[in-house]
VOBA-1610 file (N, C-alpha, C; in pm, whole numbers, padded with zeros to 5 digits, always signed):
BEGIN
Unk+09015+07876+03827Unk+09117+07931+03968Unk+09188+08051+03928Unk+09227+08091+03815Unk+09295+08228+03770Unk+09249+08353+03873Unk+09339+08380+03947Unk+09310+08531+04008Unk+09226+08525+04122Unk+09159+08382+04164Unk+09030+08365+04226Unk+09069+08260+04353Unk+09193+08200+04382Unk+09226+08138+04473Unk+09256+08179+04596Unk+09189+08153+04710Unk+09249+08213+04832Unk+09272+08121+04919Unk+09356+08150+04999Unk+09433+08084+05134Unk+09349+08081+05230Unk+09336+08007+05327Unk+09292+08045+05498Unk+09375+08111+05569Unk+09335+08231+05618Unk+09409+08314+05692Unk+09491+08239+05838Unk+09469+08114+05855Unk+09549+08060+05977Unk+09621+07953+05950Unk+09678+07974+05801Unk+09744+07827+05752Unk+09883+07830+05819Unk+09915+07973+05828Unk+10072+07978+05897Unk+10061+08031+06007Unk+09939+08010+06102Unk+09946+08034+06241Unk+10055+07945+06304Unk+10096+07844+06271Unk+10184+07764+06331Unk+10318+07738+06233Unk+10461+07734+06279Unk+10572+07694+06178Unk+10525+07590+06086Unk+10572+07581+05997Unk+10608+07423+05911Unk+10744+07388+05931Unk+10755+07266+05984Unk+10881+07214+05958Unk+10954+07178+05816Unk+11055+07163+05805Unk+11116+07126+05680Unk+11200+06982+05719Unk+11276+06906+05613Unk+11354+06783+05651Unk+11505+06831+05701Unk+11511+06960+05719Unk+11646+07023+05770Unk+11604+07071+05903Unk+11707+07017+05999Unk+11669+07096+06135Unk+11727+07203+06137Unk+11647+07302+06199Unk+11648+07438+06240Unk+11614+07497+06106Unk+11550+07457+06008Unk+11495+07520+05894Unk+11348+07505+05883Unk+11287+07615+05888Unk+11131+07624+05916Unk+11086+07731+05846Unk+10959+07711+05821Unk+10879+07831+05748Unk+10751+07898+05853Unk+10784+08045+05874Unk+10694+08092+05965Unk+10634+08191+05880Unk+10533+08274+05966Unk+10473+08399+05921Unk+10534+08500+05935Unk+10512+08573+05806Unk+10585+08700+05817Unk+10547+08823+05908Unk+10640+08909+05947Unk+10622+09009+06016Unk+10658+09158+05985Unk+10647+09271+06028Unk+10690+09378+05976Unk+10884+09358+06059Unk+10873+09303+06166Unk+11043+09272+06179Unk+11091+09234+06092Unk+11053+09138+06001Unk+11147+09090+05890Unk+11182+09186+05764Unk+11129+09312+05744Unk+11166+09394+05644Unk+11306+09420+05652Unk+11367+09441+05770Unk+11514+09469+05777Unk+11611+09389+05683Unk+11582+09236+05771Unk+11660+09120+05720Unk+11639+09115+05541Unk+11506+09131+05534Unk+11441+09099+05386Unk+11514+09177+05246Unk+11536+09338+05352Unk+11592+09407+05252Unk+11762+09390+05230Unk+11808+09335+05341Unk+11954+09327+05333Unk+11977+09185+05238Unk+11897+09091+05235Unk+11925+08997+05120Unk+11860+09016+05015Unk+11808+09098+04969Unk+11754+09092+04832Unk+11818+09233+04764Unk+11890+09305+04856Unk+11976+09396+04791Unk+12092+09391+04738Unk+12107+09205+04744Unk+12255+09132+04695Unk+12180+09137+04526Unk+12261+09175+04435Unk+12228+09167+04317Unk+12216+09038+04239Unk+12328+08948+04308Unk+12342+08763+04277Unk+12190+08733+04326Unk+12095+08787+04449Unk+11984+08717+04450Unk+11881+08794+04345Unk+11875+08899+04369Unk+11778+08988+04290Unk+11780+08939+04164Unk+11907+08926+04064Unk+11916+08911+03931Unk+11839+08783+03888Unk+11787+08679+03996Unk+11732+08594+03924Unk+11587+08614+03970Unk+11522+08720+04000Unk+11386+08746+04030Unk+11305+08833+03918Unk+11184+08808+03900Unk+11112+08885+03801Unk+11111+09059+03833Unk+11036+09078+03988Unk+10969+09176+04025Unk+11045+09269+04109Unk+11168+09204+04164Unk+11250+09299+04247Unk+11356+09350+04172Unk+11342+09507+04235Unk+11459+09582+04155Unk+11583+09606+04233Unk+11677+09625+04193Unk+11800+09653+04225Unk+11846+09818+04202Unk+11875+09912+04326Unk+11885+09844+04474Unk+11733+09806+04547Unk+11756+09761+04613Unk+11640+09697+04697Unk+11660+09789+04867Unk+11559+09846+04895Unk+11587+09898+05039Unk+11475+09858+05114Unk+11474+09876+05250Unk+11392+09853+05375Unk+11227+09900+05347Unk+11232+10014+05289Unk+11086+10065+05231Unk+11039+09998+05127Unk+11081+09921+05044Unk+11039+09806+04935Unk+11000+09685+05040Unk+11091+09662+05115Unk+11045+09541+05197Unk+10890+09562+05255Unk+10901+09680+05320Unk+10782+09720+05413Unk+10631+09718+05355Unk+10650+09782+05196Unk+10550+09804+05093Unk+10497+09653+05045Unk+10600+09552+05037Unk+10557+09414+05001Unk+10481+09341+05126Unk+10515+09378+05252Unk+10474+09300+05360Unk+10347+09336+05384Unk+10332+09478+05375Unk+10173+09539+05391Unk+10083+09505+05294Unk+10173+09473+05185Unk+10063+09484+05046Unk+10080+09323+05002Unk+10139+09265+04921Unk+10117+09142+04832Unk+10117+09035+04933Unk+10209+09036+05034Unk+10237+08923+05142Unk+10122+08895+05207Unk+10029+09007+05264Unk+09911+09029+05329Unk+09786+08994+05282Unk+09834+08949+05130Unk+09684+08920+05065Unk+09654+08796+05065Unk+09513+08764+05086Unk+09477+08629+05087Unk+09500+08517+04983Unk+09550+08595+04892Unk+09569+08523+04764Unk+09694+08472+04735Unk+09788+08523+04856Unk+09954+08486+04841Unk+09929+08391+04990Unk+09986+08297+04972Unk+10042+08201+05064Unk+10198+08228+05098Unk+10255+08354+05176Unk+10401+08392+05191Unk+10439+08340+05336Unk+10537+08273+05318Unk+10651+08233+05461Unk+10759+08290+05447Unk+10819+08338+05579Unk+10933+08369+05609Unk+11036+08246+05620Unk+11133+08226+05562Unk+11224+08101+05556Unk+11358+08164+05689Unk+11327+08084+05786Unk+11409+08081+05915Unk+11512+07974+05919Unk+11634+07990+05924Unk+11756+07931+05938Unk+11803+07945+06092Unk+11795+07861+06201Unk+11831+07865+06318Unk+11747+07985+06384Unk+11617+08016+06353Unk+11559+08101+06413Unk+11586+08282+06319Unk+11677+08255+06253Unk+11704+08399+06168Unk+11637+08390+06035Unk+11586+08503+06008Unk+11516+08546+05860Unk+11640+08513+05767Unk+11580+08403+05661Unk+11681+08376+05559Unk+11627+08382+05405Unk+11524+08436+05401Unk+11473+08432+05263Unk+11320+08403+05312Unk+11241+08394+05144Unk+11101+08358+05124Unk+11070+08273+05092Unk+10957+08207+05096Unk+10907+08081+05013Unk+10753+08124+04983Unk+10681+08136+04887Unk+10547+08171+04857Unk+10481+08125+04723Unk+10343+08094+04766Unk+10238+08035+04616Unk+10146+08150+04614Unk+10174+08212+04517Unk+10105+08353+04460Unk+10021+08350+04372Unk+09862+08361+04375Unk+09766+08330+04312Unk+09698+08481+04274Unk+09758+08588+04303Unk+09694+08723+04267Unk+09686+08757+04152Unk+09760+08687+04032Unk+09715+08751+03901Unk+09738+08622+03806Unk+09721+08515+03845Unk+09707+08424+03766Unk+09696+08259+03835Unk+09739+08163+03791Unk+09730+07992+03840Unk+09828+08027+03985Unk+09803+07969+04061Unk+09904+07954+04193Unk+10021+07958+04141Unk+10143+08006+04172Unk+10272+08012+04167Unk+10367+07987+04234Unk+10455+07935+04279Unk+10573+07903+04339Unk+10664+07988+04320Unk+10731+08078+04415Unk+10849+08167+04417Unk+10896+08160+04526Unk+11037+08195+04534Unk+11116+08164+04646Unk+11256+08262+04617Unk+11327+08298+04709Unk+11449+08333+04731Unk+11515+08292+04852Unk+11678+08290+04836Unk+11737+08270+04990Unk+11837+08380+04960Unk+11896+08404+05072Unk+12008+08500+05109Unk+12137+08419+05090Unk+12245+08485+05022Unk+12327+08434+04961Unk+12443+08335+05093Unk+12422+08363+05184Unk+12521+08308+05288Unk+12464+08184+05324Unk+12340+08127+05274Unk+12308+07982+05277Unk+12262+07923+05174Unk+12311+07963+05056Unk+12334+07881+04942Unk+12429+07773+04966Unk+12380+07636+04862Unk+12476+07558+04852Unk+12426+07432+04965Unk+12338+07484+05049Unk+12333+07380+05167Unk+12216+07263+05163Unk+12137+07300+05048Unk+12014+07242+05049Unk+11870+07287+05133Unk+11911+07420+05170Unk+11800+07500+05245Unk+11666+07518+05173Unk+11672+07582+05051Unk+11578+07588+04975Unk+11520+07489+04928Unk+11591+07368+04858Unk+11504+07255+04828Unk+11411+07201+04933Unk+11471+07209+05087Unk+11389+07159+05219Unk+11285+07265+05217Unk+11297+07401+05216Unk+11197+07461+05258Unk+11070+07477+05105Unk+11145+07465+05004Unk+11022+07449+04885Unk+10944+07331+04914Unk+11017+07236+04920Unk+10948+07094+04948Unk+10853+07092+05057Unk+10889+07176+05162Unk+10805+07179+05268Unk+10655+07272+05236Unk+10670+07388+05155Unk+10544+07475+05115Unk+10456+07397+05006Unk+10544+07325+04911Unk+10453+07242+04833Unk+10367+07161+04854Unk+10398+07071+04966Unk+10371+06986+05028Unk+10280+07000+05102Unk+10271+07130+05185Unk+10158+07196+05295Unk+10056+07257+05208Unk+10087+07310+05069Unk+09980+07379+05011Unk+09878+07257+04958Unk+09954+07159+04905Unk+09886+07047+04841Unk+09791+06970+04948Unk+09863+06946+05048Unk+09765+06874+05157Unk+09663+06967+05206Unk+09690+07072+05240Unk+09616+07157+05350Unk+09494+07240+05267Unk+09522+07259+05128Unk+09424+07329+05019Unk+09373+07231+04941Unk+09290+07283+04867Unk+09239+07194+04734Unk+09288+07259+04607Unk+09432+07282+04607Unk+09457+07339+04458Unk+09499+07234+04366Unk+09471+07235+04249Unk+09463+07129+04161Unk+09636+07125+04094Unk+09711+07246+04119Unk+09847+07237+04032Unk+09903+07363+04082Unk+09999+07368+04071Unk+10105+07483+04082Unk+10198+07519+03999Unk+10214+07638+03954Unk+10341+07659+03842Unk+10427+07738+03894Unk+10546+07738+03827Unk+10651+07824+03879Unk+10732+07838+03750Unk+10870+07858+03751Unk+10981+07873+03641Unk+11115+07928+03700Unk+11208+07916+03613Unk+11336+07963+03647Unk+11415+08062+03512Unk+11500+08109+03569Unk+11552+08157+03439Unk+11649+08088+03369Unk+11686+08096+03257Unk+11750+07972+03174Unk+11891+07951+03221Unk+11949+08041+03281Unk+12088+08053+03337Unk+12110+08052+03500Unk+11975+08014+03552Unk+11980+07959+03699Unk+11968+07818+03734Unk+12060+07750+03727Unk+12078+07600+03730Unk+12057+07561+03859Unk+12052+07663+03984Unk+12022+07624+04117Unk+11882+07607+04120Unk+11831+07718+04081Unk+11652+07681+04066Unk+11619+07564+03975Unk+11661+07576+03862Unk+11611+07432+03807Unk+11607+07314+03867Unk+11749+07296+03945Unk+11731+07186+04008Unk+11619+07176+04132Unk+11631+07293+04224Unk+11518+07261+04289Unk+11390+07223+04263Unk+11336+07285+04141Unk+11186+07285+04088Unk+11193+07100+04031Unk+11311+07068+03957Unk+11325+06940+03902Unk+11303+06820+04034Unk+11343+06876+04161Unk+11352+06752+04256Unk+11180+06774+04322Unk+11138+06884+04308Unk+10986+06903+04356Unk+10913+06829+04262Unk+10929+06792+04114Unk+10847+06692+04028Unk+10783+06790+03947Unk+10835+06943+03924Unk+10759+07016+03837Unk+10843+07006+03690Unk+10740+06983+03594Unk+10769+06962+03447Unk+10787+07090+03343Unk+10874+07106+03286Unk+10868+07196+03194Unk+10729+07230+03118Unk+10686+07336+03095Unk+10594+07372+02995Unk+10576+07459+02911Unk+10691+07510+02892Unk+10716+07628+02779Unk+10820+07708+02828Unk+10886+07782+02702Unk+10993+07891+02728Unk+10933+08042+02694Unk+10949+08118+02774Unk+10901+08247+02787Unk+10977+08364+02778Unk+10964+08472+02705Unk+11038+08601+02716Unk+11028+08682+02825Unk+11054+08714+02909Unk+11023+08795+03019Unk+11134+08918+03036Unk+11138+08981+03165Unk+11199+09087+03205Unk+11244+09061+03355Unk+11366+09115+03392Unk+11415+09057+03557Unk+11422+09242+03536Unk+11370+09309+03687Unk+11411+09453+03712Unk+11501+09478+03737Unk+11610+09369+03826Unk+11714+09391+03846Unk+11845+09399+03724Unk+11797+09322+03643Unk+11886+09295+03546Unk+11867+09392+03424Unk+11727+09462+03432Unk+11701+09538+03317Unk+11673+09536+03197Unk+11699+09379+03161Unk+11693+09352+03026Unk+11595+09231+03021Unk+11571+09202+02876Unk+11495+09065+02851Unk+11577+08955+02890Unk+11516+08848+02955Unk+11536+08718+03025Unk+11437+08627+02989Unk+11486+08467+02931Unk+11424+08366+02889Unk+11370+08308+03022Unk+11295+08261+03034Unk+11230+08164+03147Unk+11180+08038+03112Unk+11219+07938+03159Unk+11175+07836+03167Unk+11043+07772+03283Unk+10942+07797+03189Unk+10770+07778+03255Unk+10769+07627+03304Unk+10733+07600+03421Unk+10696+07475+03475Unk+10572+07470+03554Unk+10557+07338+03564Unk+10429+07304+03641Unk+10429+07179+03721Unk+10363+07179+03803Unk+10338+07045+03917Unk+10215+07011+03912Unk+10136+06914+03884Unk+09972+06860+03906Unk+09979+06812+04019Unk+09847+06819+04104Unk+09849+06741+04204Unk+09868+06578+04188Unk+09795+06545+04041Unk+09810+06405+04065Unk+09991+06367+04059Unk+10069+06437+04008Unk+10194+06403+04000Unk+10265+06413+04131Unk+10215+06508+04224Unk+10260+06526+04342Unk+10219+06425+04445Unk+10081+06396+04423Unk+10027+06284+04515Unk+10093+06117+04497Unk+10126+06088+04365Unk+10192+06001+04338Unk+10330+05944+04415Unk+10383+06068+04426Unk+10531+06082+04473Unk+10527+06121+04631Unk+10419+06099+04695Unk+10405+06135+04825Unk+10423+06013+04908Unk+10464+06018+05040Unk+10510+05909+05124Unk+10398+05810+05147Unk+10409+05691+05120Unk+10323+05598+05140Unk+10363+05457+05175Unk+10283+05391+05249Unk+10297+05245+05290Unk+10193+05149+05193Unk+10250+05043+05171Unk+10134+04922+05137Unk+10161+04816+05194Unk+10038+04723+05205Unk+10058+04618+05256Unk+09964+04517+05176Unk+09909+04401+05198Unk+09853+04317+05122Unk+09680+04355+05110Unk+09622+04409+05232Unk+09502+04456+05177Unk+09521+04610+05236Unk+09596+04683+05263Unk+09579+04813+05258Unk+09694+04904+05195Unk+09665+05054+05180Unk+09766+05145+05117Unk+09742+05241+05230Unk+09839+05291+05265Unk+09845+05387+05401Unk+09913+05530+05294Unk+09869+05668+05310Unk+09906+05780+05229Unk+09890+05877+05347Unk+09989+05994+05321Unk+09953+06106+05413Unk+09819+06155+05395Unk+09750+06225+05512Unk+09627+06292+05456Unk+09614+06419+05415Unk+09517+06416+05332Unk+09489+06583+05277Unk+09356+06615+05286Unk+09297+06723+05225Unk+09180+06768+05269Unk+09086+06680+05200Unk+09109+06613+05112Unk+09017+06485+05033Unk+08977+06402+05148Unk+09064+06358+05235Unk+09008+06269+05330Unk+08924+06327+05441Unk+08906+06444+05463Unk+08850+06499+05614Unk+08709+06449+05592Unk+08630+06452+05500Unk+08458+06382+05517Unk+08507+06245+05546Unk+08559+06203+05531Unk+08569+06019+05536Unk+08609+05993+05674Unk+08714+06078+05701Unk+08782+06091+05839Unk+08688+06118+05967Unk+08579+06216+05930Unk+08491+06268+06025Unk+08361+06170+06035Unk+08315+06103+05905Unk+08209+06005+05907Unk+08289+05889+05989Unk+08396+05849+05988Unk+08439+05724+06039Unk+08421+05728+06196Unk+08489+05876+06248Unk+08494+05878+06395Unk+08355+05887+06453Unk+08256+05960+06368Unk+08131+05998+06435Unk+08048+05869+06446Unk+08042+05819+06319Unk+07941+05692+06295Unk+07996+05581+06356Unk+08133+05531+06357Unk+08153+05391+06414Unk+08254+05417+06527Unk+08293+05549+06589Unk+08371+05574+06693Unk+08507+05504+06685Unk+08565+05508+06781Unk+08718+05458+06764Unk+08771+05381+06892Unk+08742+05271+06892Unk+08732+05202+06994Unk+08866+05105+07013Unk+08921+05106+06907Unk+09057+05034+06906Unk+09195+05147+06894Unk+09235+05190+06971Unk+09321+05305+06974Unk+09454+05299+07059Unk+09561+05361+07041Unk+09639+05359+07116Unk+09631+05531+07187Unk+09700+05549+07317Unk+09646+05697+07379Unk+09684+05792+07247Unk+09820+05800+07198Unk+09850+05878+07090Unk+09751+05889+06949Unk+09631+05925+07002Unk+09519+05936+06902Unk+09472+06064+06853Unk+09429+06108+06751Unk+09370+06257+06735Unk+09236+06246+06798Unk+09205+06356+06822Unk+09048+06374+06882Unk+08974+06421+06770Unk+08896+06276+06694Unk+08810+06382+06584Unk+08684+06350+06649Unk+08575+06432+06629Unk+08467+06463+06669Unk+08372+06477+06552Unk+08431+06569+06500Unk+08341+06643+06355Unk+08420+06678+06268Unk+08367+06726+06151Unk+08454+06774+06050Unk+08536+06857+06062Unk+08506+06971+06163Unk+08627+07045+06162Unk+08779+07002+06221Unk+08722+06907+06334Unk+08839+06864+06404Unk+08909+06785+06287Unk+08876+06725+06197Unk+08945+06657+06092Unk+09031+06728+05995Unk+08961+06852+05960Unk+09043+06962+05897Unk+09156+07001+05973Unk+09113+07027+06109Unk+09235+07088+06165Unk+09358+06988+06210Unk+09324+06920+06186Unk+09397+06756+06233Unk+09499+06754+06072Unk+09442+06725+05971Unk+09521+06726+05833Unk+09618+06887+05837Unk+09585+06974+05862Unk+09642+07092+05836Unk+09760+07069+05962Unk+09729+07047+06038Unk+09833+07039+06182Unk+09956+06943+06121Unk+09906+06822+06069Unk+10004+06692+06003Unk+10061+06767+05895Unk+10029+06838+05821Unk+10094+06882+05695Unk+10214+06974+05744Unk+10191+07018+05872Unk+10287+07138+05885Unk+10427+07040+05967Unk+10388+06910+05968Unk+10517+06812+06060Unk+10624+06803+05968Unk+10727+06731+05962Unk+10834+06669+05894Unk+10868+06529+05885Unk+10848+06499+05778Unk+10907+06318+05782Unk+11020+06328+05763Unk+11105+06238+05846Unk+11053+06138+05874Unk+11027+06140+06050Unk+11058+06288+06084Unk+11075+06235+06228Unk+10915+06231+06290Unk+10830+06279+06194Unk+10690+06264+06240Unk+10601+06231+06091Unk+10497+06158+06117Unk+10448+06110+05975Unk+10309+06076+06037Unk+10226+06099+05927Unk+10067+06058+05974Unk+10026+06003+05806Unk+09944+05889+05815Unk+09945+05804+05733Unk+09740+05768+05763Unk+09677+05787+05670Unk+09538+05714+05627Unk+09509+05598+05585Unk+09465+05483+05626Unk+09465+05364+05609Unk+09358+05325+05553Unk+09379+05321+05386Unk+09264+05278+05295Unk+09252+05140+05276Unk+09157+05058+05223Unk+09154+04929+05190Unk+09188+04922+05053Unk+09301+04829+04996Unk+09351+04800+04863Unk+09207+04822+04746Unk+09150+04700+04797Unk+09036+04694+04693Unk+08905+04805+04717Unk+08831+04849+04798Unk+08751+04940+04757Unk+08798+05083+04766Unk+08930+05114+04843Unk+08949+05237+04847Unk+08872+05315+05013Unk+08802+05227+05064Unk+08750+05298+05190Unk+08854+05299+05294Unk+08809+05445+05387Unk+08907+05443+05479Unk+08863+05374+05621Unk+08950+05312+05675Unk+08905+05248+05770Unk+09014+05245+05912Unk+09086+05367+05890Unk+09172+05418+06004Unk+09257+05511+06003Unk+09361+05518+06105Unk+09484+05615+06086Unk+09604+05541+06153Unk+09718+05581+06109Unk+09823+05554+06182Unk+09955+05638+06170Unk+10040+05648+06271Unk+10188+05765+06227Unk+10258+05726+06384Unk+10354+05829+06351Unk+10426+05839+06461Unk+10523+05950+06489Unk+10596+05951+06596Unk+10624+06123+06635Unk+10753+06056+06715Unk+10838+06145+06680Unk+10990+06136+06746Unk+10949+06198+06899Unk+10995+06122+07019Unk+10977+06199+07149Unk+11107+06222+07213Unk+11215+06149+07147Unk+11364+06172+07188Unk+11471+06144+07075Unk+11610+06179+07104Unk+11669+06123+06994Unk+11663+06026+06917Unk+11669+05911+06976Unk+11655+05774+06968Unk+11532+05681+06948Unk+11433+05779+06996Unk+11304+05687+07011Unk+11191+05763+06950Unk+11075+05684+06899Unk+10975+05748+06872Unk+10839+05698+06918Unk+10712+05750+06911Unk+10592+05694+06968Unk+10512+05688+06855Unk+10413+05534+06835Unk+10344+05500+06740Unk+10202+05509+06781Unk+10122+05563+06690Unk+09989+05558+06731Unk+09881+05531+06615Unk+09768+05465+06649Unk+09682+05418+06563Unk+09547+05416+06605Unk+09440+05417+06506Unk+09296+05428+06531Unk+09249+05354+06412Unk+09130+05262+06462Unk+09090+05153+06349Unk+08918+05193+06379Unk+08838+05212+06277Unk+08713+05208+06283Unk+08651+05064+06328Unk+08525+05087+06431Unk+08463+04965+06494Unk+08423+04869+06405Unk+08378+04911+06274Unk+08331+04804+06195Unk+08448+04740+06132Unk+08562+04770+06135Unk+08700+04699+06045Unk+08768+04621+06177Unk+08721+04575+06270Unk+08810+04530+06408Unk+08791+04409+06372Unk+08871+04265+06403Unk+08890+04136+06421Unk+08926+04100+06319Unk+08996+04166+06205Unk+09035+04097+06097Unk+09181+04114+06064Unk+09238+04173+06183Unk+09394+04174+06178Unk+09436+04323+06101Unk+09359+04391+06081Unk+09394+04528+05996Unk+09507+04606+06077Unk+09478+04624+06209Unk+09538+04700+06287Unk+09701+04653+06297Unk+09696+04535+06334Unk+09809+04446+06345Unk+09896+04474+06193Unk+09835+04438+06082Unk+09888+04435+05965Unk+09953+04580+05932Unk+09879+04691+05980Unk+09909+04825+05969Unk+10012+04872+06041Unk+10019+04824+06171Unk+10109+04833+06272Unk+10239+04771+06252Unk+10277+04670+06180Unk+10415+04609+06148Unk+10437+04706+06037Unk+10381+04707+05947Unk+10432+04779+05801Unk+10494+04917+05840Unk+10418+05014+05962Unk+10463+05111+05991Unk+10577+05158+06070Unk+10600+05054+06154Unk+10736+05011+06245Unk+10818+04963+06162Unk+10810+04907+06039Unk+10914+04852+05959Unk+10952+05014+05903Unk+10882+05072+05834Unk+10918+05222+05756Unk+10955+05303+05868Unk+10921+05319+05980Unk+10963+05405+06093Unk+11107+05358+06118Unk+11128+05221+06164Unk+11258+05225+06187Unk+11377+05216+06033Unk+11335+05205+05924Unk+11396+05241+05830Unk+11434+05357+05790Unk+11344+05451+05789Unk+11327+05602+05799Unk+11414+05674+05862Unk+11396+05669+05999Unk+11468+05755+06131Unk+11574+05667+06173Unk+11598+05534+06170Unk+11735+05480+06237Unk+11718+05482+06369Unk+11606+05503+06452Unk+11620+05477+06582Unk+11629+05347+06634Unk+11655+05341+06792Unk+11662+05231+06833Unk+11559+05175+06908Unk+11439+05247+06912Unk+11329+05184+06993Unk+11221+05301+06936Unk+11075+05212+06980Unk+10956+05265+06941Unk+10866+05255+07070Unk+10764+05332+07104Unk+10715+05301+07219Unk+10579+05367+07187Unk+10465+05290+07275Unk+10321+05303+07230Unk+10270+05302+07381Unk+10144+05339+07359Unk+10053+05298+07481Unk+09900+05294+07462Unk+09826+05234+07555Unk+09684+05238+07532Unk+09639+05210+07681Unk+09514+05236+07672Unk+09416+05248+07813Unk+09432+05087+07854Unk+09428+05102+08006Unk+09433+04949+08069Unk+09315+04868+08007Unk+09211+04919+07953Unk+09079+04857+07960Unk+09050+04804+07810Unk+09171+04857+07709Unk+09162+04815+07596Unk+09248+04686+07552Unk+09197+04612+07602Unk+09252+04467+07542Unk+09302+04428+07395Unk+09215+04489+07299Unk+09234+04483+07182Unk+09352+04523+07126Unk+09391+04666+07180Unk+09493+04730+07131Unk+09625+04673+07181Unk+09594+04644+07308Unk+09710+04570+07379Unk+09740+04428+07304Unk+09666+04359+07261Unk+09706+04238+07172Unk+09782+04281+07028Unk+09721+04374+06996Unk+09799+04418+06852Unk+09929+04488+06878Unk+09932+04521+06967Unk+10092+04597+07020Unk+10158+04451+07043Unk+10117+04383+07136Unk+10199+04254+07176Unk+10232+04175+07028Unk+10142+04149+06946Unk+10168+04089+06830Unk+10264+04135+06747Unk+10299+04266+06756Unk+10411+04359+06691Unk+10544+04315+06730Unk+10518+04252+06849Unk+10679+04259+06921Unk+10689+04333+07034Unk+10588+04445+07056Unk+10591+04531+07186Unk+10609+04434+07300Unk+10684+04507+07416Unk+10662+04427+07523Unk+10608+04561+07618Unk+10581+04490+07742Unk+10492+04575+07832Unk+10613+04676+07871Unk+10610+04760+07951Unk+10742+04855+07974Unk+10681+04955+08094Unk+10560+04925+08180Unk+10515+04984+08255Unk+10385+05043+08278Unk+10318+05087+08348Unk+10187+05148+08344Unk+10209+05317+08412Unk+10099+05374+08356Unk+10123+05517+08376Unk+09974+05591+08360Unk+09985+05707+08345Unk+09816+05785+08330Unk+09883+05884+08196Unk+09786+05924+08135Unk+09822+06009+08033Unk+09655+06057+08007Unk+09645+06184+07895Unk+09504+06204+07872Unk+09472+06121+07750Unk+09396+06042+07737Unk+09363+05963+07650Unk+09233+06033+07558Unk+09199+05943+07436Unk+09082+06039+07368Unk+08974+06011+07434Unk+08873+06110+07474Unk+08739+06057+07525Unk+08731+06064+07676Unk+08873+06072+07739Unk+08878+06039+07852Unk+08814+06142+07987Unk+08806+06270+07915Unk+08790+06387+08003Unk+08896+06418+08113Unk+08982+06337+08086Unk+09117+06370+08195Unk+09229+06278+08192Unk+09311+06255+08293Unk+09421+06162+08272Unk+09341+06016+08305Unk+09399+05892+08224Unk+09345+05784+08226Unk+09464+05689+08276Unk+09417+05575+08341Unk+09530+05476+08341Unk+09592+05413+08212Unk+09715+05391+08185Unk+09740+05343+08044Unk+09868+05253+08069Unk+09883+05152+07979Unk+10009+05047+07985Unk+10058+05129+07902Unk+10210+05087+07923Unk+10310+05157+07828Unk+10385+05024+07763Unk+10424+05036+07633Unk+10492+04926+07585Unk+10601+05022+07489Unk+10741+04919+07466Unk+10815+04947+07353Unk+10888+04834+07301Unk+10923+04855+07167Unk+10960+04741+07104Unk+11147+04789+07050Unk+11240+04725+07076Unk+11369+04752+07015Unk+11386+04730+06860Unk+11469+04805+06792Unk+11500+04748+06672Unk+11512+04602+06643Unk+11605+04583+06715Unk+11689+04422+06732Unk+11571+04333+06738Unk+11478+04362+06827Unk+11368+04268+06845Unk+11280+04276+06749Unk+11249+04366+06703Unk+11151+04393+06564Unk+11190+04324+06474Unk+11294+04340+06436Unk+11391+04251+06266Unk+11408+04120+06307Unk+11467+04081+06422Unk+11449+03940+06463Unk+11327+03867+06441Unk+11217+03949+06507Unk+11084+03886+06489Unk+11042+03886+06327Unk+11083+03962+06258Unk+11058+03994+06123Unk+11101+03877+06058Unk+11250+03862+06063Unk+11290+03753+05986Unk+11257+03610+06052Unk+11230+03618+06173Unk+11192+03456+06209Unk+11041+03474+06148Unk+10943+03541+06137Unk+10819+03509+06074Unk+10831+03501+05901Unk+10923+03557+05834Unk+10946+03548+05715Unk+11007+03414+05665Unk+11064+03357+05769Unk+11133+03209+05763Unk+11029+03085+05810Unk+10938+03124+05853Unk+10834+03071+05928Unk+10771+02960+05816Unk+10739+02832+05853Unk+10666+02729+05746Unk+10537+02817+05743Unk+10498+02820+05563Unk+10351+02894+05535Unk+10372+03050+05576Unk+10477+03117+05587Unk+10493+03264+05572Unk+10461+03303+05463Unk+10465+03271+05345Unk+10422+03353+05214Unk+10300+03346+05195
//
């Protein structure tokens, strides 16, 4: 993979969200040269980087933006805080294994901004590409960067003598590596008696497309992705990788025993105190309670992770199977309406449902205490 890995040009066509409100990753532009130069001209920032000289001017930033940052072998994002440029996060494969690098302007230090931004880019890169590992490193006297990489799951792989252009002296660097397997083991997941639900990656694309085209998606809510071919599945995975857990989450549903894909489930925040649940299940897997099993577990995870007061869902009025799933999970009918549902070609009549936190946990406690619940 050395020097040969390239990134799709549209990966940063939309912003990547992070776990911190107001912090996101955006496509770099020529307008970023000024604030980039201002941030990197601070010696306290530049001294922790290998290739950045000191002083650093706007001309240096312009050269970087037109050259390395524009290369298909580098995935480089502007780190924005409340809409203002605050630094960069990148994965660079121009001269070796894909390497994570980052810097943050000093006014934003100590607030968890870099941890959130680096996490977002690493998660996005592993989910939306087929990278098998990412390398990185930190100078031995840079405790803050060491903490960021440790949180991400990077493991030390050696000690290297290198140079910092800003320091103009040799520096020892702790080399670190994050393997895909390590990342995958730590990513968000939900498990039930028969299912394992994990956030989707490109490795799920073929199975998603096959399930959608061969079996159809007859058991769905209205908040369901439109997947008709492989390109749709790939676009869905990339889009979901840009979202921020726990406000938005998406999971592939696979059988514990066989690993076979049976559907998908997820949620998104629609207001400060409410989420919307969506799910789909392949036709060959209906009638055995998998949708209800997945929905109960997802509701539990969503309430726990977000603290919202209620979760809503809706299904087409003709979809009695999906209505039954929602009712078995404690949802109550909340009115009728219209919305664009998959395959409808336009607005379709839907039934709307809602379950409150207190109701859901009361039903959960009652079910656990019922005879034979075990």
